[in-house]
C-alpha positions in Angstrom: 0.0 -0.2 0.2 1.4 3.5 -0.8 2.0 5.6 2.0 1.8 9.3 1.3 4.3 12.0 3.5 3.1 15.3 3.8 5.6 18.2 3.6 4.0 21.7 4.4 5.9 24.9 3.6 7.1 28.0 5.9 4.4 28.4 9.1 3.0 24.7 8.5 -0.5 24.1 7.0 -3.2 24.9 9.1 -6.7 23.3 9.5 -8.2 24.5 6.5 -5.4 24.1 3.9 -5.9 21.1 1.2 -2.5 19.4 2.9 -4.5 18.9 5.8 -7.3 17.5 4.6 -5.2 15.3 2.6 -4.1 14.3 5.7 -7.2 13.2 7.6 -8.4 11.1 4.7 -7.0 8.1 5.6 -4.5 6.7 7.9 -1.7 5.7 5.4 -1.4 9.7 5.2 1.5 11.0 7.7 2.5 14.6 7.7 6.1 15.6 8.4 6.8 18.0 11.7 9.7 20.0 11.7 11.3 21.5 14.7 10.7 25.1 13.1 8.3 25.7 10.9 9.5 29.7 11.1 13.1 29.7 11.1 13.5 26.6 9.4 16.6 24.8 9.0 17.5 22.6 5.8 19.3 20.2 7.2 16.7 19.6 10.0 14.0 19.3 7.1 15.6 17.2 5.2 16.9 14.6 8.2 13.3 14.5 9.2 11.9 13.6 5.9 14.8 10.7 5.7 14.1 9.6 9.2 10.0 9.3 8.3 10.1 7.0 5.6 13.3 5.2 6.4 11.1 2.4 7.9 9.2 2.1 4.4 9.9 0.5 1.4 10.4 3.2 -1.0 8.3 1.7 -4.1 5.5 2.4 -1.7 6.0 6.2 -1.1 5.1 9.6 -2.2 6.1 12.9 -1.0 3.3 15.7 -1.0 4.9 18.6 -0.8 3.9 22.4 -0.6 6.0 25.9 -0.9 9.2 25.4 0.8 8.3 22.0 1.5 9.6 21.1 -2.7 12.7 23.1 -1.7 12.9 20.3 1.0 12.1 17.5 -1.1 14.6 18.7 -3.9 17.2 18.6 -1.2 16.6 15.8 0.4 16.6 13.9 -3.1 20.3 15.4 -3.7 21.5 14.1 -0.4 19.2 10.7 -0.6 18.4 9.8 -4.3 16.3 7.0 -3.3 13.6 5.9 -6.0 10.2 6.1 -3.8 7.4 5.8 -6.0 6.7 9.8 -6.6 6.2 13.3 -5.2 3.7 15.9 -6.0 5.5 19.2 -5.7 2.7 21.9 -5.6 3.5 25.8 -5.9 7.0 25.5 -5.0 8.5 28.6 -3.8 11.0 30.8 -5.4 12.9 31.2 -2.5 15.8 32.9 -4.4 13.8 36.0 -5.3 15.0 38.8 -3.6 11.0 39.4 -1.9 11.4 36.1 0.2 13.1 37.5 3.3 11.7 35.0 6.2 14.8 33.5 8.2 15.9 30.5 7.4 18.9 28.6 6.7 20.5 26.1 4.0 17.7 25.7 1.5 19.6 27.8 -1.3 20.5 27.2 -3.7 17.8 25.5 -4.6 19.0 22.0 -6.3 18.4 21.4 -10.3 19.1 18.1 -10.7 16.7 15.8 -12.2 14.8 14.1 -9.4 15.4 10.2 -8.8 11.4 9.5 -9.1 8.4 10.5 -10.9 7.0 14.0 -9.9 4.5 16.3 -10.7 5.0 20.1 -10.1 1.5 22.5 -9.9 1.8 25.8 -10.3 -0.2 28.7 -10.8 -0.3 31.7 -13.4 -0.7 34.0 -10.5 1.3 32.6 -7.5 3.0 35.8 -5.6 5.9 33.5 -4.2 7.0 32.1 -7.6 6.7 33.0 -11.4 4.9 30.8 -13.3 8.3 30.5 -15.9 10.4 30.0 -12.8 7.7 27.3 -11.7 8.0 25.9 -15.3 12.0 26.4 -15.3 12.2 24.1 -12.0 9.7 21.6 -13.2 12.3 20.9 -16.6 15.2 20.5 -14.4 13.6 18.1 -12.0 12.1 16.5 -15.1 9.0 16.5 -13.5 5.3 16.7 -15.3 4.2 20.1 -15.1 0.5 21.2 -14.5 -0.3 24.8 -14.3 -4.0 25.4 -12.8 -4.9 28.8 -13.5 -5.8 31.6 -11.2 -4.7 29.7 -7.8 -2.4 32.2 -6.3 0.0 30.2 -4.0 -2.7 27.3 -4.1 -3.6 27.3 -0.2 -6.7 28.7 1.7 -6.3 32.1 1.0 -6.1 31.3 -3.2 -9.3 28.6 -2.9 -7.7 25.3 -2.0 -9.0 23.8 1.1 -10.6 20.3 0.0 -9.1 19.8 -3.1 -10.3 17.0 -4.7 -8.6 17.6 -7.9 -5.4 17.5 -6.0 -6.1 13.7 -4.3 -7.1 12.5 -7.8 -3.6 13.8 -9.5 -2.1 10.8 -6.5 -3.6 8.1 -8.8 -1.1 9.0 -11.5 1.8 7.5 -9.2 -0.2 4.0 -9.3 -0.6 4.2 -13.2 
């Protein structure tokens, strides 16, 4: 059975966020908690990903990341190039953009190596944290399938993405 590991971004995902709805949709959805959601350290985040999935068969693991969580997955994959089942990478923030001034350590430069597993980058045409062209650039570098869902903001609660059934349906593509 596939186990889905949820990796929120900066500040975590609140009750109304689609990641929380995913987490509550089944026992095989597990949130990876971080020591600091507000002053993240990349080393801590990637070690927590590795620790969380280490007792699972890699071919049964799908990572579901949002925002800064997408960069954490790319950093984790660079360090631990495991052949997991896949990753759904939603609204990858461009943390190299000057407007991104949150306190964080070690997430840059954003890895641009091909991910060693199937991945889908879901982006928006009006995300304030990543330009559409930059999200496509990440998807191309990572050799990810790219899906632009239109004007969806940062694909979070503010953008109208609480329950996101289309997102859950995307997870089926990892079993195809």
